[in-house]
C-alpha positions in Angstrom: 100.4 65.9 95.7 103.9 66.9 94.1 106.2 69.3 95.9 105.2 71.9 93.0 101.5 71.7 94.3 102.6 72.8 97.8 104.0 76.3 96.9 101.7 79.0 97.3 103.2 82.3 95.3 102.0 85.7 96.2 103.1 89.0 95.0 103.0 91.1 98.0 103.5 94.8 97.3 105.4 94.4 94.3 107.5 91.5 95.8 106.9 87.6 94.9 107.0 85.8 98.1 107.0 81.8 98.2 105.3 80.0 100.9 105.2 76.1 101.8 101.9 74.9 102.3 102.0 72.9 106.0 105.4 74.6 106.5 105.0 78.2 106.3 101.3 78.5 106.0 98.3 76.3 106.7 95.5 75.7 104.3 92.9 77.3 107.1 95.1 80.6 107.5 93.9 83.9 106.7 95.4 86.1 104.3 95.3 88.8 106.9 97.3 86.4 109.6 99.8 85.9 106.9 100.3 89.7 106.0 100.4 90.5 110.0 102.2 87.9 111.6 104.3 86.0 108.9 105.5 89.4 106.8 105.0 91.7 109.5 102.6 93.9 107.3 100.9 95.3 110.3 99.4 98.6 108.8 96.6 96.4 107.8 94.4 96.3 110.9 92.4 93.1 112.2 89.2 94.3 114.4 86.3 92.2 114.3 88.0 89.4 112.2 84.7 88.6 110.7 84.6 90.9 107.7 81.9 93.5 109.5 84.1 96.6 109.8 86.6 96.6 106.8 89.8 97.3 108.7 91.4 94.6 107.2 90.9 95.6 103.4 93.7 94.9 101.2 93.8 95.1 97.1 94.2 91.7 95.3 94.3 92.4 91.9 93.3 95.9 92.0 89.9 95.0 93.8 89.4 95.6 97.6 89.1 92.5 99.6 88.7 91.7 103.3 91.8 90.1 104.3 90.3 88.3 107.1 87.7 86.4 105.0 90.2 85.3 102.3 92.3 82.4 103.0 96.0 82.9 102.4 95.8 80.1 99.5 93.3 81.9 97.7 95.8 84.6 97.2 98.4 82.1 95.2 99.3 83.7 91.9 97.6 87.2 92.9 99.0 90.6 93.5 98.1 92.1 96.9 98.8 95.4 97.9 98.7 96.7 101.7 98.6 100.0 103.0 102.8 99.5 103.1 102.5 99.4 99.3 101.4 102.6 98.8 103.8 105.7 97.8 104.0 108.1 100.7 102.9 111.1 98.3 100.0 108.8 97.0 97.0 111.0 96.2 94.5 108.8 98.5 97.0 109.0 101.1 97.8 112.7 100.8 94.0 113.5 100.7 93.4 111.5 103.8 96.1 112.9 105.7 95.3 116.6 104.6 91.4 116.2 105.2 90.5 118.6 107.8 87.7 121.1 106.8 84.8 123.0 108.8 81.7 121.2 108.6 83.5 118.3 107.1 86.2 117.5 109.9 89.0 115.1 109.5 89.4 112.1 107.7 91.0 110.1 110.7 90.9 110.3 114.3 92.3 107.3 115.9 93.8 106.3 112.8 92.6 102.4 113.5 90.3 102.3 110.4 92.0 104.4 108.0 94.5 101.7 106.2 91.2 100.1 105.3 89.2 103.2 104.1 92.4 104.1 101.9 92.5 100.8 100.0 88.8 100.6 99.5 89.2 104.1 98.1 92.1 103.0 95.8 90.1 100.4 94.4 86.7 102.8 94.3 89.4 105.2 92.3 90.8 102.7 90.2 87.3 101.8 88.8 85.8 105.1 89.0 88.1 108.3 89.2 85.4 110.4 89.6 82.8 108.8 92.2 79.5 110.9 93.4 79.0 111.2 97.2 76.2 108.6 96.8 78.8 106.2 95.0 81.7 106.9 97.5 79.0 105.9 100.6 78.0 103.1 98.7 81.6 101.8 98.1 82.6 102.2 101.8 79.4 101.2 103.2 81.1 97.9 104.8 83.5 100.2 107.0 83.0 101.0 110.8 84.9 104.1 112.1 84.3 104.3 115.9 85.1 107.8 115.9 82.7 109.0 113.2 84.6 110.7 111.0 82.4 109.6 108.1 81.4 113.0 106.5 85.3 113.8 106.6 86.4 110.4 105.0 84.1 111.1 102.2 85.3 114.3 101.7 89.0 113.0 101.5 87.4 110.2 99.0 86.3 113.2 96.7 89.5 115.1 97.2 91.3 112.2 96.1 89.5 111.7 93.1 90.4 115.5 92.3 94.2 115.0 92.7 94.2 112.1 90.5 92.5 113.9 87.7 94.8 116.9 88.3 97.8 114.6 87.7 98.3 112.3 90.4 98.8 108.9 89.9 96.3 106.0 89.5 97.7 103.2 91.6 
């Protein structure tokens, strides 16, 4: 194996990062471990570490992926966006933070699951800016909220779509 083959390049939150296989990362290291432990991006959460809860969701080339089930080496040449890579005024972030309606409640309570929900919402709205409630439920079906904020989360996703339609930026 030549020296070039041992280099892993990943674009993380708009910045290219270079890793040496076996020095910086191992072939069995997960993307979630790399992002949290090596790069300090602790906004993404690891809860179940087996792909059952959605807390570790990040965007890879605009698509939602579970970083606990993705090997870091699989991200070579790809663009990864974590919750830290979103603008403070991102329409999805704003919709989640503003969501608190009678009958629907808040989109976040303890906040542990929120980064995963936000990242899946970004992926959904990139593909479908005006999803129906059933499409929202389907897109977020792999996520678990221990606080039970599902109605508020669904409402936040619909509001984020409205914000995008009203002129917010898509990604």
